[in-house]
Structure formats: structure tokens, C-alpha cells
N, C-alpha and C positions, 0 to 999 in steps of 0.2 A: 491565479490558480497554480498550484505547484505540481511538479512531477517527481515521482520516486526515482532517485538517481543514486546509485552506489557503484560508480565506475563501470556501469553497464550502458553503453551508448545506445543499445537497442531501445532501452527505456526512454532515454532523453529524446531521441528522434521520433519515437512513437507518439509522444505526447507534446511534441513541439508545436504542432498546429491545433491540437485538440486538447482541451483543458481537462485536468483532473486535480484532485486535491488530496494527496496521500496523507499528509499530516492531519488534516481535518477529519477525513474519513476514518483513519485509524483511531483518532481521539474519540470519536463517537462510538466506535466499536468497543473500545476499552472501558467505556463508562460503566461503572458498577461491577467490574470484574474483580474478584478477589485475587490477590497475588500477582496482579498485572498493573503497572503504573506507566503512564505516558506523560511526558512533558514536551511542550512545543516552545521553541524559542524563535519568534518571528522577527525578522529584520524590519527596520522602520523605513528603509529606502527602497523596498521592493526587491531586495537582493536575495530573498529566499528565506528558508527557515531550517533549523536543526530539530530533529525529532529524536528524543531519548525514550526508548522502550525498555522498561525493566520487567522481567518475568522472573518472579521469585521462586517458582516451583513448577514441577511437571503438571500439577493440577491446574495451575494458572495457564500454562501453555495449552492444555487440552481445552479449557474454557475459551481461550482466545481462538483456537481453531474452529470451535463450534460457532462462535459469534461471527467469524469471518465467513464461514460457509452459509450461515443464515443470511448475511448481507448479500452475498453473491446470488443466492437463490438456486433452487434445484433445477429450474427450467432454463437457466442462463446458458447461452451458446455464443461462441465467437462468430461474428459476422465478417464476411470478407476474408482476408488472409492474415495469418500471423506473421507474414513477412512485412514488418512494419513499414519499411522504406518504400515498399511497392503498393501499399494500401492507398487507393485513390478515394475511397469512400470516407465520408465524414459522419460521425455519430455524436450523440449528445453526451453531456457530462456524466449522466447516470451510467451509460454504457461503459465509458472509459474508466470510471471509478470501479466498476465490477471487473473489468479486464485487469486493472492494476492489482486489485485485491486477490484475484485468482492467481496471478503470478506470485504475489507475496505468500499466499497459502502454499503454493507449490514449493517455495523455498523452505517453509516450515516443515512440510511433509518430507522433504529431502534431507532434513537434519541440519540445515544451515543455521537455523534458529532453534534454540533449545531452551528448556526451563533453567532457572537459577543462573541467569546472566542478564547483562545490560547491552543494548544495541543502540547505535547512533546512525541516523540516516540524514543525508543532505537532501533537502527538497528545494529545487531550483524553480525560480519564477520566470 
């Protein structure tokens, strides 16, 4: 299972002991979206994967945001602490996938990810 990592070591250590699968989850979310394309390049030796996310328009970005929000769910709440290195609790894959996508949606809402652009993410195993 991979972790969403883009030079943000909070992410790496948060998911070091607890699995999530950023590429797979994002691929499922992007299925059947207009103006949004996702390609995953998975390594053969377990070294990780590269995710290429192409957002062709602001309409596509809006649709992506809606699908991510649906995936997270209205009733989702963070359990424990967001201080990842201090979190002693262990939760299932579904929980961590939602945490990961919540963080990703926050980056979109903050304007770090916009329409009419292509983004590349490293997913470490």
C-alpha cells in the first residue's frame, strides 16, 4: 500500500505503520470524470509508483472536489490526534484513506492544485 508523499515528511511518517493507497483511491475517484485524467505508473519491485493527475479545466477541478468530498463523507471525523508522530492509535485502511484524501482536498481548496494543469506525485511503498 502506498503513501501520498511530496516532500512532506508528516505524510510519510503518518502512514509508515498504517497503510493507505493514494494512487488507487485517487484513480477510483477520477473514474468517469470529464476533464480529469489519472495515470499510475507502478514499479515492479515494490519501489512505489508515480501518479500523474491531469486536470484540463476548472469544471474538472470542481467535479474532482465533489467526488473527493463524497468519498470522505459528511460524517467523517479525525480520531485521535493530527500530531501524526504522537498518534498511538491504529485504525483501518478505510480510515487512513479518508484522512489522506481530506488532506489532499485541503491542498486543492488552498489553491495548490488548480484546473488546467498536470501534477505528479510520488507514492512510496
